[in-house]
N, C-alpha and C positions, 0 to 999 in steps of 0.2 A: 624235359625242358627246363631251361635254364632260365630265368629273367633277373635285371635289375629294376630295381625302383631308383625312383631321383633321391639323389644324396647316401643311397646304400653303397655302400665299400665292395661288401663279398655279396655274389650271385647265391640267389636264392634257388633251390635246385625243387623244381615243381613234377610229381609223375602226376602223369594223366593218361584216358585210358585210350585205345584207339577207338575210334565213334563205330557204332554199329552200322553194318550194309544199308545205302538207303534203298526203302522199299520204293520201286519204280510206280510212276504217278502217270494220269493220263494227262496228255498233250491240254493245255490252256488254251480254247477258244480264240479263232483269229478277234484281234482286237482293231477294231474301226478308226483310223484316225479324224479328229476332228478335221471340220468340213472348215478349211482357212477362208477367210476374208479381211477385206481392208478394213484400216483403222478409220474410223469417222475424220478426217483432216479437216471438215468444218466447222467442227467445235474447237471454241476458242477452249484451252486450258484457265482454269481460274483456280491459282493456290495460295488465294486469296485466306489468311486464317493457319494454315498450314505448316506444320512442321518441317524443316530441309530434310527427313526422314520421310515424311508421311510424303513431299510432294515427291521423293524419287520413286516410291513405290508405286505413285500415282502413272512415271512415266515409265516406269519399266513394265508395268500390267498393258501397257498400250503398242509394246513392241509387238512385230508379226510373228504369224506363224506361218510360213514357207510352208509351201505342198511338199508332200513327201510321195516315194514308192510304196505302192501294197505293202499292209502287214505284214510281215513273218513271226511265225511260231517257231523259232529254232530251239527251244529246249522247255523240256517239262518241269525245268529246274531253274534255279537263277543262275546266271552265265559268271565265270571264272577266268575267261580265258580269250581274248580274242585278238587275231592276229590276220595282215594282208603278206602276201606271194611279195617277191620284189620287186615283180612285173605288174603287180596292183590288180592283175584277173582273177586272182582268187580269194578268199578271204575263208578262215578256219575258223571254228568258238566253239568251247568247249564250256562243261556246269560240271556245278557239284554233285550231279548220280556219275561223273566221270563219263557221258556220250560228249559224241562229238557230232560236229555237222562241216561240209565243208562247201563254199558258196563259190557259184559263177556269181562273183564279186557285182558286175555291170547290170546285170538282169533281176539280181538279187533271188538268183533260183537256187533250190538244193543243187548238188552234185550226187552228195552221197554222205548218208546218216552212218553211226555206228557204236557202238560199246567199247570204245579205244580200252577204260581202265577199270577197277573194281572199283575205286574212291576217286574223288575229289580232284578235279582234273586244272591243274595251276598253271600250266605254260605250256606254250604252242609257239615252235620254231622252225620257219621256212630255210630249207641248205640254198646257198647262195643261189644254183642252179635251177631253184625251184623246183624240182625233181624227187623230192625227199621231207617229211614233215617228219620231224618229233612234237613228243608231248612228254609230259612230266604229272608225276600223278603225286596223291596223297595213298596210292597204295607200294610206294619204295620203289616204283620203276620208271623209267625214260624208255619211250617205245620210237621207235622208226617205220614210216610210213611210206609206202608207193605213193606218191600223189596221182599217178596216171590210173592205177591197177584201184589202190585203197588195199595190197596186199601190207599184210606184217612183214619188214623185212629185219627189225632186230629188236630184242629186247634186253635192255640196261641195268643191270642189277648189281649192289654194291650197297646202297645206302639201307640202313634201317628204319628210316621214319622218312615221314612226309614230305615230300621235296617241293618246295615251294620258288624255286626259281631257275632257271635255267637258261643256257645262251649259245648260239650257233656265231662260230667265232667268222669275220667279212670274208677271210679266204676258204672255209670251209674245212679247215682242218683239225679242228678242235669245238668239242663240247664241255661245256662249261655247267654243274650242276651243285643247288645247296640246300640241305637238307634238315628238317629239326635236328639229328645225330650229329649238328653240328659241326660236321664237317664240308666241305669243298669240294668236289672232283673235279678232275680235266681229264676226257675222255678223247679219243682217235676217232674223226669226225668222217673215216672211211671205215673203218675194223669197227669202230665203238666199242674198241676195250679200251681198261681204264688204264690212263696212263701215270695219275697223280691223286692221292690223298692226303688233303690238305688240311692241316689244324691248328689253330692261333683264334678262333672266337669262341668264349665262355656263354654265349647265352644265343638266343632264335637269332637265324643267317634269316635277311629281309631280300636282298638280294646279289647279283653277280651282272658284271658287266665284261666286255671285253674292249679293249682299246682300240680304235681303227685299224690299228698295221698290227693288232693281236698279239702285240709282243705284252701286252699290260694284261691279269683281271685282277677284275674291283670287289669285293665282297665286305658287304655291310650288315651290323645287326643291333640288337638289343644290346649288346653288351657296350655301346656310346662307340665302337669305333669302326673305322673301314680300313679293312686290310689290303695294301695293292700286292699282287703277286706275279715273279716272274713266269711268265707262262712257259716257255721252253726249259727252263730247269725245276720249275716246280718247286719252288723257293720263296720265301717271304721276303717283300723289297721293303717295305715301307709299312706302319702301322700310322695311319691318320687316326691321331687322340685328339682333339680336340673340343666333339659336342659332350653336352652333360646327359643326354636323353638318346632314345634308341633311335639308329639312324634309317633311313625308308626309301632314300633313293640316291644314285649318283648317275654326271655325265663326264664324258669327255669331250675337251672342246678339239678344234678339227685336227688339229698341229699334233693331237695326244700328250701337250705339255702341260696343261692343266685339267686338274678333276677338281668338277662343283660335288659338292653332299649337303641333304637336306636333313633336317633332325626334327623330333618332337620339342627340342628345346628351344623352337621358332627362329631356328637360325641360318641359312645355308652359310657352310663356309668352301673360300675356293685354295686351294692346294698348288703345290707344285709335287709333278709328279718325280720330278727327280732328287729331290730333297724331304721332300715329303713335310716342307715348309707351311706354315697357314700364311695365304699372301692375300688374305680379305677376308673379312664378316661382315654379311649381311642380316642386319637383325630390323627387317621389313616388316616383320608381322609380330601378330599379337600371341598365337598359339603355333600349336604344329606347324611344322612346313612336310607337305608328302610329296610334293612333286617339283620339282627341278629340271634347267636343261639349258645347256648354252644354245645359242638361235645363231646361225647362218655363221659367220666367219669367226663367231667365239666374242667380239666385241662386247653381248650383251647377254645375259643371262635372265631366264624366266623362273619365279618360283609362282605355286599357288600351295594356298593353306585352309586348317580348318576354318580360320577367321574370315572366309566365305570371299579372298581378295586374292585377284590375279595379278604378279606385278611384276615390271621389266625394269631391271637395272643394268647402269655398266658391270660388267666383271673385271673392271682395269680399277675405276676409281667407290665403287657403290654406288653412283648419282642414281636416285629412280627418276628416270622417264616419265611412266606413267603405270597406271593400274585401272583393272576393271573388278567392278563391284559382281559379287552372284548372290546381291541381296543374302538375304539370311539363310543361303544353302549352302552345306559343304562341297568341295569339289573333290568327288570322288579319282576323278583321272585328268588328265588335261592333255592336252596333244598340239603342236604346232604344227601349221601346214609348213611342206616344204619349199614351199619360194616363199616363206615367211609372212606371208600376208595376214594369215588369221590364228587364231588360238581359238580353239576348242573345248569346251568342259561337258564332263556328267556331273549332275549334278540328285541332292538328296530328296529334289523336288519331284522326279520322274523325269526332270526337265534336260536338255542338251540345249549349252549355249554356244553362240556363235559371235567373235566379237571380231571387226576389221581392226588390227593394228595400224595403219596407216592414218586413217583415220579418229582412230581414236574411240571407235561408236559402235555398242553391241548392235548387231545387225538383227540376230533374229534368234529366238524360241521356240525348240523345237519341243512338241510334248507329246510325241506318239504313243511311249510307254506308260504303261498303269504302276510301274512301280520304279524302286530307285533306279535311276541311269548310272550305274558302277564302272564302265569302259567304257571308253572313246580314241577313235583312231582316226586320222586323213590315212589314205594310200600313199606308198611313195610317190607316185604323178602326180597328186596334190588333184586329185580326180574325182575324188572319193570320200565320203566321210558316214564314217559306220560307227556304230553305237550297242550296247547291250546295256541288257537289265535285270530285276532280280525275279521279272515275272517271266524270264525267258526268252525275251523276245530280243529281234535283232532287226538294227534297222540302218540299209544303206544307202545314200542319200547321193544324186550326183551333184556336181561341180553347176551345172547350169541350174541349180535350182537356188542359189545361196551365192554364186560370185557377180558381182554387180560390172564386172566387163561382160558378162552374159547376159545378166537381168536385174535391172536397178530393183533394189527392194523398194515398195511404197513410204515404207517409214522409216525413218532412223531416229533413233535417241540417244542423246550424249550421257555418256555414264562411266564417262574416263576422267581424268582430272592429274593437274598438275599443282594442283594448291598444296599446301603445307597445311592441309585437317587430319582431322582424330585419324582419320579411315584412310590416309594418303600417302605417299612419297615423302622423301627427305627424313626421314625416323633418325636416321643415321647408320652407319658403316664403317667400322675402322678401316683405314685405308683410305679413305675419302679427299680427293684432294679440294674438293669444295669447303670441307669443315679446317683445312689447316691444322687439322689435328696428327696430324700423321706424315712425318717427312720421308718415308720411305714409298720409293714410287716404283712398279713394277717395269723396268727394262724387257721391252718384248722382242729386242733381237736376243738379249744373252735367257730371256727366262728365270730371272729371278728379280728378287729386290735390289734395289739399289738405295742409299742412303743419298 
């Protein structure tokens, strides 16, 4: 494995042995969720003598714990992968012992469980028609499974080290994978044959992502770069080199004309896919930015950081519209609902937090997990919210448990602000028209910066 440390010009080669096979362990006993109860709304708040931080913690403690479906012990080991099918009917989960479980999502019941791999299962992807399921693992293989029968259709081999990232293109024609062997590979989505082996990264690769039209493939890593590949030709299109630390995630806008990346350098950068130039620099966080995503039509972008903040900014000017606090708890995973109404975060305090974007309020705190909540995802139809944790448990919540259009929460508390406070918005973004320090403007029609 090759890693770059901040300020280091040359990569450092680190040789590591493969982890020993994980011994099977007995399943954890079912965890009984806490009995929810309404807050005491008759009691008056008295914040006299409290600091603003202490008063905020008091308000956070009074968030409603909404009812949930019965506990489901999905795995005996920590969850490492969670993915809904495109029709939202199925949920696939994987763990660090290589086990896999297929769930009937609406009922949170198991359809099938099996030993999919001999090592950590890092990624799941459903084919566009939901008839096949791909899994990628630290055992260096990708396997294709028949969803209906559970039979193994194919094993894709070629990588020589752990496969940490994988994605199926929207048209189903291609599968991309990234490995600790520092290669990105593109496979035929029907025959499962390897088409291209791509080299360009010099350190750990953290993600791969197809553009919506399948024309481009982005890969990012600990070498501080995001590489854009031409999928049809298997060639490097652009090197996006502007970060000063490892790059963790990316997202394409709805038109595939811009791409946003986030990094350990506490920034998110928005780039032109065509030219590879930086269009906007967002410096809204104090520490590492782990998650980033364009919202809806791409006019806004969401970022989540280990500074415990989730922020929503204008993707053209950089203006911060609102932010949400996860108190002192790191967000391991963040998901946007398809309708753009909600943000959910899996937190280090074992909880899943739900925010209402329109009202800028924290709606609920789910506390069913007994260990760190590390994965969270809305179903494509927005009807379900699933999460997984290090205790091996899986939770699937129906929308009528938390959607105010179906059931109004008994208590809401403001945790968002547009004030220019220490932890709030408006810390500055290069390209922000509000600051007047950048004469460049994004021309939406031309898809480039205009002076």
